[in-house]
C-alpha positions as CSV (number, residue, x, y, z in Angstrom):
1,M,9.8,87.5,-69.8
2,R,12.7,89.9,-70.8
3,I,15.6,90.1,-68.7
4,V,18.8,92.4,-68.7
5,V,21.9,90.6,-67.3
6,A,24.8,93.2,-66.4
7,M,28.0,91.4,-67.9
8,S,31.4,92.4,-66.9
9,G,33.2,90.2,-69.2
10,G,33.9,87.8,-66.3
11,V,33.1,84.2,-65.9
12,D,30.4,84.6,-63.4
13,S,28.1,87.0,-65.6
14,S,28.9,85.0,-68.5
15,V,27.4,82.0,-66.9
16,A,24.6,83.9,-65.5
17,A,23.5,84.9,-69.0
18,L,23.8,81.3,-69.9
19,E,21.7,80.0,-67.2
20,L,18.9,82.7,-67.9
21,V,19.0,81.5,-71.5
22,K,18.5,77.8,-70.2
23,K,15.4,79.0,-68.4
24,G,13.6,80.5,-71.4
25,Y,14.1,84.3,-70.5
26,D,14.1,86.6,-73.6
27,V,17.8,87.9,-72.3
28,I,19.7,91.1,-73.2
29,G,23.5,91.7,-72.1
30,M,24.4,95.1,-70.9
31,T,28.0,96.2,-70.0
32,M,28.1,99.4,-67.9
33,K,30.7,102.0,-69.6
34,T,31.8,103.8,-65.9
35,W,34.6,105.9,-67.2
36,P,35.0,108.9,-69.1
37,K,35.6,108.4,-72.8
38,S,39.5,109.9,-72.0
39,E,40.1,107.2,-69.9
40,C,38.5,104.0,-71.3
41,G,41.0,101.7,-72.7
42,S,43.8,103.3,-70.6
43,S,46.0,101.3,-68.2
44,G,44.5,98.9,-66.1
45,E,42.9,95.9,-68.1
46,K,40.5,95.2,-65.4
47,K,38.6,98.1,-65.6
48,C,34.8,98.0,-65.8
49,C,34.8,99.6,-69.2
50,S,38.1,98.2,-70.4
51,L,38.3,97.1,-74.0
52,E,39.2,93.6,-72.9
53,A,36.0,93.4,-70.6
54,I,33.9,94.3,-73.6
55,Q,35.4,92.0,-76.0
56,Y,34.8,89.1,-73.4
57,A,31.4,89.9,-72.7
58,R,30.3,90.3,-76.5
59,S,31.9,87.0,-77.2
60,V,29.6,85.4,-74.7
61,T,26.6,87.3,-76.2
62,E,27.6,86.1,-79.6
63,D,27.9,82.6,-78.5
64,L,24.3,82.5,-76.8
65,D,22.9,84.8,-79.7
66,I,21.4,87.3,-77.5
67,P,21.4,91.0,-77.9
68,Y,24.3,93.1,-76.3
69,Y,24.7,96.7,-75.5
70,V,27.3,98.8,-73.8
71,I,25.5,101.6,-71.8
72,N,27.2,105.0,-70.9
73,L,26.7,105.3,-67.0
74,S,30.2,107.2,-66.6
75,K,28.6,110.5,-65.3
76,E,26.5,108.6,-62.9
77,F,29.2,106.7,-61.8
78,T,31.4,109.5,-61.2
79,D,28.8,111.4,-59.2
80,E,27.5,108.6,-56.8
81,I,30.6,106.3,-56.7
82,T,34.0,107.9,-57.0
83,G,32.7,111.2,-55.3
84,Y,31.4,109.1,-52.6
85,F,34.7,107.1,-52.2
86,A,37.0,110.5,-52.1
87,D,34.6,112.1,-49.7
88,E,34.7,109.3,-47.4
89,Y,38.2,109.0,-47.1
90,A,38.4,113.0,-46.5
91,R,36.5,112.3,-43.7
92,G,38.7,109.7,-42.0
93,R,36.0,107.2,-42.9
94,T,36.8,103.7,-44.8
95,P,34.2,103.5,-47.7
96,N,32.7,100.4,-49.3
97,P,32.2,101.3,-53.2
98,C,31.0,97.9,-54.0
99,I,28.0,98.3,-52.0
100,Y,27.3,101.9,-53.3
101,C,27.8,100.5,-56.8
102,N,25.5,97.8,-56.3
103,S,22.4,99.5,-54.9
104,R,22.9,102.9,-57.0
105,I,24.4,101.8,-60.1
106,K,23.5,98.3,-61.2
107,F,20.1,98.0,-59.4
108,G,19.6,101.8,-59.8
109,Y,20.6,103.5,-63.1
110,L,21.2,100.1,-64.9
111,F,17.8,98.7,-64.0
112,K,16.1,102.1,-65.3
113,K,18.1,101.5,-68.8
114,A,16.4,97.7,-68.5
115,R,12.9,99.1,-68.1
116,Q,13.4,101.3,-71.0
117,I,13.9,98.6,-73.3
118,G,10.9,96.6,-71.9
119,A,12.9,94.3,-69.4
120,E,10.9,93.2,-66.2
121,K,14.0,92.2,-64.3
122,I,17.8,92.6,-63.8
123,A,20.2,89.5,-63.1
124,T,23.9,89.7,-62.1
125,G,26.7,87.0,-61.4
126,H,26.7,87.6,-57.9
127,Y,26.7,84.6,-55.6
128,A,23.5,85.3,-53.5
129,R,19.8,84.0,-53.8
130,I,16.4,85.4,-54.1
131,I,13.9,83.3,-52.1
132,K,10.1,83.7,-52.1
133,K,8.1,83.5,-48.9
134,G,4.4,83.7,-49.7
135,E,4.2,86.9,-51.6
136,E,7.6,88.5,-50.1
137,H,10.9,88.2,-51.8
138,L,13.9,87.8,-49.8
139,L,17.7,88.4,-50.1
140,A,19.4,85.2,-48.8
141,E,22.9,83.6,-48.8
142,A,24.3,81.5,-51.7
143,A,24.4,77.9,-51.3
144,D,28.3,78.1,-51.2
145,K,28.9,80.1,-48.0
146,N,32.7,80.3,-49.0
147,K,31.8,82.6,-52.0
148,D,28.6,84.3,-50.7
149,Q,28.3,87.7,-51.8
150,S,24.9,88.8,-50.0
151,Y,27.1,91.2,-47.6
152,F,27.4,93.5,-50.7
153,L,23.7,93.4,-51.7
154,Y,22.0,94.4,-48.6
155,D,21.3,97.8,-49.8
156,I,19.2,97.0,-52.6
157,P,15.9,98.6,-52.2
158,K,13.6,95.9,-50.8
159,D,11.0,96.8,-53.4
160,M,13.2,95.7,-55.9
161,L,13.9,92.2,-54.8
162,R,11.0,91.0,-56.8
163,N,12.8,92.2,-60.1
164,V,16.2,90.7,-59.4
165,E,17.5,87.4,-60.3
166,F,20.8,85.6,-59.3
167,P,21.4,82.5,-61.4
168,L,24.6,81.5,-59.6
169,G,23.0,81.2,-56.4
170,E,23.1,77.4,-56.0
171,Y,26.6,77.0,-57.7
172,S,30.0,76.9,-56.3
173,K,32.7,79.0,-58.2
174,D,34.4,75.6,-59.4
175,E,31.1,74.5,-60.9
176,V,30.6,77.8,-62.5
177,R,34.0,77.6,-64.4
178,G,33.4,74.0,-65.3
179,I,30.0,75.1,-67.1
180,A,31.7,78.2,-68.8
181,A,34.7,75.9,-70.0
182,E,32.1,73.2,-71.3
183,K,30.4,75.7,-73.3
184,G,33.8,77.2,-74.5
185,F,33.4,80.7,-73.1
186,M,36.5,83.0,-73.4
187,S,35.9,84.0,-70.1
188,A,36.3,80.6,-68.4
189,D,39.7,81.0,-67.3
190,R,39.6,84.7,-66.8
191,E,41.0,85.8,-63.5
192,E,38.9,87.8,-61.3
193,S,40.2,91.1,-59.8
194,Q,39.7,91.7,-55.8
195,D,40.9,95.1,-56.5
196,I,38.5,98.6,-56.6
197,C,37.7,98.8,-60.1
198,F,38.2,102.5,-60.8
199,T,41.7,102.6,-58.9
200,D,43.1,99.7,-60.9
201,G,46.2,101.0,-62.8
202,E,47.0,103.5,-60.1
203,G,48.7,101.1,-57.9
204,D,46.5,101.3,-54.9
205,Y,43.7,103.6,-53.7
206,R,46.0,106.1,-52.1
207,K,47.6,107.0,-55.4
208,Y,44.3,107.1,-57.0
209,L,43.2,109.7,-54.1
210,S,46.3,111.9,-54.4
211,K,45.9,112.0,-58.1
212,I,42.3,113.4,-57.9
213,G,43.2,115.8,-55.2
214,V,41.5,114.4,-51.8
215,D,41.6,116.6,-49.0
216,G,43.1,113.9,-46.9
217,F,47.0,114.3,-47.3
218,K,47.8,116.8,-45.0
219,P,50.5,116.0,-42.4
220,G,49.6,115.6,-39.2
221,N,50.2,113.7,-35.6
222,I,50.0,110.2,-34.5
223,V,49.0,110.0,-31.2
224,D,48.4,107.3,-28.4
225,I,45.2,106.7,-26.3
226,D,46.2,109.3,-23.9
227,G,46.8,112.0,-26.8
228,N,50.7,112.0,-26.5
229,I,52.2,112.7,-29.9
230,I,54.5,109.7,-30.9
231,G,54.8,110.3,-34.6
232,R,53.7,112.0,-37.8
233,H,51.5,110.9,-40.8
234,E,51.3,112.2,-44.4
235,G,47.6,112.3,-44.5
236,I,44.7,110.6,-42.9
237,A,43.4,109.0,-46.1
238,S,46.3,106.7,-45.8
239,Y,44.9,105.0,-42.8
240,T,41.8,102.7,-41.9
241,V,40.9,101.6,-38.4
242,G,42.4,98.2,-37.5
243,Q,45.3,98.7,-40.0
244,R,48.8,97.4,-38.3
245,K,51.3,97.6,-41.1
246,G,52.7,100.8,-42.7
247,L,52.3,102.7,-39.3
248,G,56.1,103.8,-39.6
249,I,56.5,103.6,-35.8
250,A,58.3,101.3,-33.8
251,M,56.8,100.4,-30.4
252,G,58.3,97.3,-29.4
253,K,54.9,95.7,-29.8
254,P,51.9,95.5,-32.7
255,M,50.2,98.7,-32.5
256,Y,46.8,99.4,-34.6
257,V,45.0,102.4,-35.9
258,L,42.3,102.9,-33.2
259,K,40.6,106.0,-34.7
260,I,40.9,108.4,-37.6
261,D,40.0,112.0,-36.2
262,A,39.3,114.3,-39.4
263,G,38.7,117.2,-37.3
264,K,42.1,117.0,-35.8
265,N,43.8,115.5,-38.5
266,S,45.3,112.8,-36.3
267,V,45.5,109.1,-36.2
268,V,45.1,107.3,-32.7
269,I,46.8,103.9,-32.2
270,G,47.2,101.4,-29.5
271,E,47.4,97.8,-28.7
272,K,44.9,95.3,-30.0
273,Q,43.0,95.3,-26.7
274,Y,41.8,98.8,-27.6
275,A,40.7,98.0,-30.9
276,M,38.0,95.4,-29.5
277,N,34.5,96.7,-29.2
278,R,31.2,95.5,-28.4
279,K,28.9,98.5,-29.4
280,I,28.5,100.5,-32.5
281,L,26.0,103.1,-34.2
282,V,24.8,102.1,-37.3
283,N,22.6,104.3,-39.5
284,G,21.5,104.5,-43.1
285,L,19.5,101.4,-42.5
286,N,18.1,99.5,-45.3
287,W,15.7,96.9,-43.8
288,L,14.8,93.9,-46.1
289,L,12.4,92.1,-43.8
290,K,8.5,92.6,-44.2
291,E,8.5,94.2,-40.6
292,K,10.9,96.9,-39.6
293,P,12.5,96.6,-36.2
294,V,10.8,98.7,-33.5
295,K,12.2,96.8,-30.5
296,S,15.5,95.1,-29.5
297,G,16.0,91.7,-31.2
298,K,18.5,89.1,-31.7
299,Y,20.2,88.5,-35.0
300,Q,23.9,87.5,-36.5
301,A,26.0,90.1,-38.1
302,K,29.0,90.8,-40.5
303,I,31.1,94.2,-40.1
304,R,33.0,93.3,-42.9
305,Y,32.9,90.7,-46.2
306,A,35.5,88.5,-44.7
307,S,34.4,88.5,-41.1
308,P,32.6,85.6,-39.6
309,R,29.1,86.2,-38.4
310,T,28.6,86.8,-34.9
311,G,25.6,87.1,-32.4
312,V,24.1,90.6,-32.1
313,T,21.2,92.5,-30.2
314,I,20.0,95.2,-32.3
315,I,18.3,98.3,-30.4
316,P,16.3,100.7,-32.9
317,R,16.7,104.1,-32.3
318,K,15.2,106.9,-34.6
319,E,14.2,106.1,-38.2
320,G,17.0,104.6,-40.1
321,E,19.3,104.2,-37.0
322,L,20.1,101.5,-34.4
323,I,22.6,100.6,-32.0
324,A,24.3,96.9,-32.6
325,E,25.6,95.3,-29.3
326,F,27.6,92.2,-30.1
327,D,27.8,89.0,-28.0
328,K,31.5,89.2,-27.8
329,P,33.9,92.0,-28.6
330,Q,34.6,92.5,-32.4
331,F,38.0,93.4,-33.7
332,A,38.1,97.2,-35.1
333,P,34.5,98.0,-36.4
334,T,35.3,100.7,-39.0
335,P,33.3,103.9,-39.5
336,G,32.0,103.8,-43.4
337,Q,31.8,100.1,-43.7
338,A,28.7,98.1,-43.6
339,A,27.0,96.2,-40.6
340,V,24.8,93.5,-42.1
341,F,22.3,91.6,-39.9
342,Y,21.2,88.0,-40.9
343,D,18.2,86.0,-39.8
344,G,19.3,82.5,-40.6
345,E,20.3,82.8,-44.2
346,V,18.2,85.5,-44.9
347,V,19.4,89.1,-45.0
348,A,17.5,91.0,-42.3
349,G,19.3,94.3,-43.5
350,G,22.1,96.6,-42.7
351,G,23.4,100.0,-42.6
352,W,26.6,101.9,-42.5
353,I,28.9,102.0,-39.1
354,E,28.7,105.5,-38.0
355,E,30.8,105.4,-34.9
356,V,32.2,103.0,-32.1
357,I,30.2,103.6,-28.8
358,E,32.4,101.2,-26.6
């Protein structure tokens, strides 16, 4: 069976390709070029289409004696990812471009390219698993819970799961590095970036947004929960719900961003107790279990990648929308981020946090 593995030049995708070769797949490596020609090879060596990344990926495919291609998806990436990223910040929300990139670019456009060359499946170096239950294919957590990346993958279309492989799902990061070192891969000791790939070289996302002219850098008011003006800000795009540092206001006690009001161009801050919430509205739901929820049910949920799972009751509303009511108050549920629901080790589904209800 022919399979395309998305190769970033890092150790994870390198070992993923190796494991697929070991299993007897007809493996083809592909690297996505996500930047326009004018910017490829510019500052920021960790950019997705940097010359360094391509060199690392190509060296692995040569070691494995498999075909390798660089696929130009720069227009699609700009339209789908960087455009979404900028629009969300302008709306006072905090986007999650990695989730969007996975569902729309890697498991969307790249998979279409794979199909064009006769591949039946696509694989990545994510730490997650695809498990089979009868005829159903399910997305599940990785064996290494500390490295699990299933949160970022919940938005893959359900009917695609049968065409996806995650070869690293049973491994730890240390095991993967050991395999790469034993094989002599260039990528064995390559550091992984935790940064947003397309802002690398800009210092941080704020400089990137400012450079591309996002309508989120107009000065406005910082207010308290009663609406009293207590300071000024230089643009709502510089803030995210739950933020504590960088507020520029001394109140004699810790203060946090509670809400970003794009309509009023204001940032609401308050003490931590006011950032604790139990109920949120979630929309854009992508449900991965066989049956979509039609009545209230108990699950566990994560409202950000690094947060622990917590008990939640979901209450379906109209199509693609639900209310999530947590067993315990959660710190700073953030509009624009994802709420991902789990049934044991299986990802039940997820959606985007639209607003905090209480």
